[in-house]
N, C-alpha and C positions, 0 to 999 in steps of 0.2 A: 504494500500500500504506500502511496506517496505521502510523505510527511507534511507537505504544505497544503493538503486538501482538508478543509474544515470537516469536523465530525458531526455535522448537523444531520437531521433526518432526510433532508432534500438537498440536491446539488443543482446548481445552475449549469448552463451549457459550458462555460469555461472550465468549471470544476470537473464535469463529466469528460470533456476532451482531455484534460490534464491527467485524470486518473486512468482513462482507457488508452491514452497515448495514440489517439486517432485524430484525423482531421475533421473539420466541419463537414466536408463533402462526404467523407466515409460515414459519419454519423447519419447524415441525411439518407444515404443509400441504404444503410442498415435499417433505418426506420421505415423506409418505403417497402422494404422486403418483409417487414414484420419480424426482423431478426434482432431487435434491440428493445429493451423495456420501454413502455409507452411513456411519453412526456405528459405532464400535467400543466394546464394553463392556469396560472394563478393571478393574472392581471392582463390588462390590455396588450402589454408588450413584454410579458415575462412568462417563461416556461421553466419548469424544474423537473427533475427525475428523482424517483425514490432511490436513496443511497443504497439501501439493502438490495434492491432489485438489480441495480447496476453492478454491485459487488458480486452478486450471485451469477449474473451473466458472465462476468469476467472469469469467475472460478470455473464455470461450466466450460469455457473455452480452453482452460488450462488442463482440464480432465479428459484425457483421450477416451476413457470408458464411457463418459456421457455423450461424447460426440458420435461414437459408434452405435449407441443404442437409439 
């Protein structure tokens, strides 16, 4: 886990990108495919992701047994 990412329940887009080490375009592509946890709209111009869901998504990618099943 990245030390400079806040430990709140929700992460903003910059926090998600930093934790996952992916680009904005990769995040958009994963979301379009339904291959990334769903974002939540919390304001007119703000979206967040559930921290636990993103961490679980990353852990699943790191576990070859889960990818095979």
